[in-house]
C-alpha positions as CSV (number, residue, x, y, z in Angstrom):
1,M,119.9,77.9,92.9
2,F,120.5,81.3,91.4
3,E,118.3,82.9,94.0
4,D,120.2,81.1,96.7
5,I,123.5,82.4,95.4
6,K,122.1,86.0,95.3
7,S,120.8,85.6,98.9
8,F,124.2,84.3,100.0
9,F,126.0,87.4,98.7
10,W,123.3,89.7,100.0
11,F,124.0,88.5,103.6
12,L,127.7,88.3,103.0
13,I,128.2,92.0,102.0
14,R,126.2,93.2,105.0
15,G,128.9,92.3,107.4
16,P,129.4,90.2,110.6
17,K,126.1,91.0,112.2
18,F,124.4,89.1,109.4
19,Y,126.7,86.1,109.4
20,S,124.9,84.1,112.1
21,T,121.7,84.4,110.2
22,L,123.4,83.3,107.0
23,L,124.8,80.2,108.6
24,I,121.4,79.3,110.1
25,Q,119.8,79.7,106.6
26,I,122.5,77.4,105.0
27,Y,122.0,74.9,107.8
28,T,118.2,75.0,107.4
29,K,118.6,74.1,103.7
30,F,119.7,70.7,104.8
31,R,117.0,70.1,107.5
32,K,113.6,68.6,106.9
33,S,111.1,71.2,105.8
34,R,108.5,72.1,108.4
35,D,106.9,74.9,106.3
36,S,105.3,72.8,103.5
37,D,101.7,72.9,102.5
38,I,100.8,70.0,104.7
39,H,102.3,71.7,107.8
40,I,100.5,74.9,106.9
41,K,97.2,73.0,106.7
42,L,97.8,71.3,110.0
43,A,98.6,74.6,111.7
44,T,95.7,76.4,110.1
45,D,93.2,73.7,111.0
46,W,94.4,73.9,114.6
47,C,94.0,77.7,114.6
48,E,90.5,77.4,113.2
49,E,89.5,74.9,115.9
50,N,90.9,77.1,118.8
51,Q,90.1,80.6,117.7
52,I,88.1,82.8,120.1
53,S,86.7,86.3,120.1
54,V,88.8,89.3,120.9
55,D,86.8,89.9,124.0
56,K,87.5,86.4,125.3
57,C,91.2,86.9,124.5
58,L,91.4,90.1,126.5
59,G,89.5,88.4,129.4
60,N,92.1,85.6,129.3
61,L,94.8,88.2,129.9
62,G,93.0,89.2,133.2
63,I,91.4,92.4,131.8
64,P,88.2,93.2,133.7
65,E,84.9,92.6,131.9
66,N,84.0,96.3,131.8
67,E,87.3,97.1,129.9
68,L,87.0,94.5,127.1
69,N,86.1,96.9,124.4
70,I,88.7,97.1,121.6
71,E,90.3,100.5,121.0
72,A,91.4,101.8,117.6
73,A,95.1,102.6,117.5
74,F,94.6,105.1,114.6
75,D,91.9,107.2,113.2
76,D,90.8,107.1,109.6
77,V,92.6,110.4,108.8
78,Y,96.0,109.2,110.0
79,Q,95.6,105.8,108.2
80,F,94.8,107.6,105.0
81,K,97.8,109.9,105.3
82,I,100.2,107.1,105.8
83,N,98.7,104.9,103.2
84,E,99.1,107.7,100.6
85,V,102.8,107.5,101.2
86,I,102.9,103.7,101.1
87,N,100.8,103.4,97.9
88,K,103.5,105.4,96.0
89,S,106.1,102.7,96.9
90,Q,107.3,100.0,94.5
91,S,107.7,97.6,97.4
92,D,105.3,95.6,99.5
93,F,106.2,95.2,103.2
94,G,102.8,93.6,104.1
95,G,99.7,94.7,106.0
96,P,99.3,96.3,109.5
97,G,98.2,93.2,111.3
98,H,95.9,93.3,114.4
99,V,97.1,96.7,115.6
100,D,94.0,97.5,117.5
101,L,94.4,94.3,119.6
102,I,98.1,95.2,120.3
103,Y,97.2,98.8,121.2
104,T,94.3,97.7,123.5
105,I,96.5,95.1,125.3
106,C,99.2,97.8,125.9
107,E,96.6,100.2,127.2
108,R,94.7,97.9,129.5
109,L,97.8,96.3,131.0
110,K,99.7,99.6,131.2
111,I,102.7,98.3,129.3
112,K,106.0,100.3,129.6
113,N,108.8,98.0,128.3
114,A,108.3,96.3,125.0
115,I,110.2,94.6,122.1
116,E,108.9,93.8,118.7
117,T,110.5,91.9,115.8
118,G,109.6,92.9,112.3
119,V,108.7,96.6,111.7
120,A,107.9,97.0,108.0
121,Y,105.8,100.2,107.7
122,G,105.7,100.5,111.5
123,W,102.0,100.1,112.1
124,S,102.5,97.9,115.1
125,S,105.4,100.0,116.3
126,A,103.3,103.1,116.2
127,A,100.4,101.3,118.0
128,I,102.7,100.2,120.8
129,L,104.4,103.5,121.1
130,R,101.1,105.5,121.2
131,S,100.3,103.6,124.3
132,L,103.6,103.2,126.2
133,S,104.7,106.8,125.5
134,K,101.9,107.9,127.9
135,R,103.9,106.1,130.7
136,N,107.3,107.2,129.5
137,G,108.0,103.7,128.4
138,R,110.3,102.3,125.6
139,L,110.1,100.1,122.6
140,I,113.0,98.3,121.0
141,S,112.2,97.1,117.5
142,V,114.3,94.6,115.5
143,D,114.0,94.7,111.7
144,M,116.3,93.0,109.3
145,P,116.2,94.6,105.8
146,M,114.0,92.5,103.5
147,L,115.5,90.6,100.6
148,K,114.4,91.6,97.2
149,Q,112.8,94.8,98.4
150,S,113.6,98.5,98.1
151,D,112.3,101.7,99.6
152,Y,113.9,100.9,102.9
153,H,113.3,104.5,103.9
154,L,109.7,103.6,104.5
155,I,110.6,101.2,107.4
156,G,108.7,102.7,110.3
157,V,107.0,105.4,108.3
158,A,103.8,105.1,110.4
159,V,105.7,106.1,113.6
160,E,105.1,109.8,114.3
161,S,108.1,112.1,115.1
162,E,106.8,112.8,118.6
163,L,107.1,109.1,119.4
164,Q,110.7,108.7,118.3
165,P,112.2,109.5,121.8
166,Y,110.6,106.3,123.1
167,W,111.8,104.1,120.3
168,E,115.0,102.3,119.4
169,L,115.1,100.7,115.9
170,R,117.8,98.1,115.4
171,R,118.1,97.2,111.7
172,E,119.7,93.9,112.3
173,P,118.8,90.2,112.1
174,D,116.9,88.6,115.0
175,R,119.8,86.2,115.9
176,F,122.0,89.2,116.5
177,A,119.7,91.9,117.7
178,L,117.0,90.1,119.7
179,P,119.3,88.9,122.5
180,R,120.9,92.3,122.7
181,A,117.4,94.0,122.9
182,I,116.4,91.7,125.7
183,K,119.6,92.4,127.6
184,K,118.9,96.2,127.4
185,M,115.5,95.6,129.0
186,N,117.4,94.5,132.1
187,G,114.8,92.0,133.4
188,S,111.8,94.4,132.8
189,L,110.4,93.0,129.5
190,E,106.6,93.1,129.7
191,F,105.4,92.7,126.1
192,V,106.8,91.1,122.9
193,H,105.2,91.3,119.5
194,Y,106.8,88.8,117.1
195,D,106.4,89.4,113.4
196,S,109.8,88.6,111.8
197,D,111.2,85.2,110.9
198,K,108.1,83.1,110.7
199,S,109.8,79.9,109.5
200,Y,109.4,76.9,111.7
201,Y,113.0,76.9,112.8
202,G,113.1,80.7,113.2
203,R,110.1,80.5,115.6
204,K,111.5,77.5,117.5
205,W,114.5,79.5,118.4
206,S,112.8,82.9,119.1
207,Q,109.9,81.6,121.1
208,E,112.1,80.1,123.8
209,I,114.4,83.1,124.2
210,I,111.4,85.4,124.4
211,W,109.5,83.3,126.9
212,K,112.5,82.9,129.1
213,N,113.0,86.6,129.4
214,L,109.4,87.8,129.8
215,I,108.5,88.9,133.3
216,R,105.7,87.2,135.2
217,G,102.5,88.6,133.8
218,G,104.2,89.6,130.5
219,I,102.5,89.2,127.2
220,F,103.7,87.4,124.1
221,V,101.9,88.1,120.8
222,S,102.9,86.1,117.7
223,D,101.6,86.9,114.2
224,D,100.7,84.5,111.4
225,I,100.9,81.4,113.5
226,E,99.1,79.4,110.8
227,D,102.3,79.3,108.8
228,N,103.6,76.2,110.6
229,E,103.2,74.2,113.8
230,A,105.9,76.0,115.8
231,F,103.5,78.0,118.0
232,M,101.2,75.0,118.4
233,E,104.1,72.9,119.6
234,F,105.4,75.6,121.9
235,V,102.2,76.0,123.9
236,A,101.8,72.2,124.1
237,L,105.4,71.7,125.3
238,H,105.1,74.3,128.0
239,K,101.4,73.5,128.8
240,L,100.4,77.1,128.3
241,R,97.0,78.7,128.3
242,F,96.8,80.6,125.0
243,S,94.3,82.6,122.9
244,I,94.0,82.7,119.1
245,V,92.2,85.5,117.3
246,K,91.6,85.9,113.5
247,C,92.5,89.1,111.6
248,D,92.2,89.5,107.8
249,G,92.2,85.8,107.3
250,K,95.3,85.2,109.4
251,F,95.8,84.1,113.0
252,V,97.4,85.8,116.0
253,G,98.5,83.9,119.0
254,V,98.5,85.6,122.5
255,I,99.9,84.2,125.7
256,K,100.2,85.6,129.2
257,K,103.2,84.4,131.3
258,E,101.4,83.2,134.5
259,V,104.5,81.9,136.3
């Protein structure tokens, strides 16, 4: 209860942009939990049964057989440099995820217009930007400050200064910032990487708005889909062809919008 009260005031003092998220969190407290251990097990088992190789995933996206090799987003020297900064921090914003897969997809499909939710240290942001900057593209990233964390100056630390002109970072909750980011894309949204509110109800809301606004041929990448059944239900509901790949013990879902 004490932690709930602290969270309430945390949202409250941050102003109107955060109020919709606060109301959703209060409402969710009274809804049936869909993020329990049993739901995690069901989702994880489904991911295990359906996982495929990265090569097959890329092939499912229409990438030619001679271009299926995965490309590294960063070299060892750059990763070491950024990790030196991160390791001095008292906070933990999480790992980089499958950045090589993200970078390879953006490269092979010549992505120009992208949105991501959840920035943390900015590994995925930098991977996307390293690709789309070659085509004068743009990335809009949505990142709500993390509760119970500090060192917010490290948000996006992996993004190099020369990539900044192609990047817009909105430090706001998904419920406020995601619809506005989509509107700024003006019907040209080609790629979305989702790595923010991974609760069942958070995903249920975000998946629909993302899918509705992706262009035909657009790509939706969703991290940690083993956390609950939201992604599983989404692809079943819309009868979508999907790919699941494993990275560092977690699962990434990838879908191409065919129609």
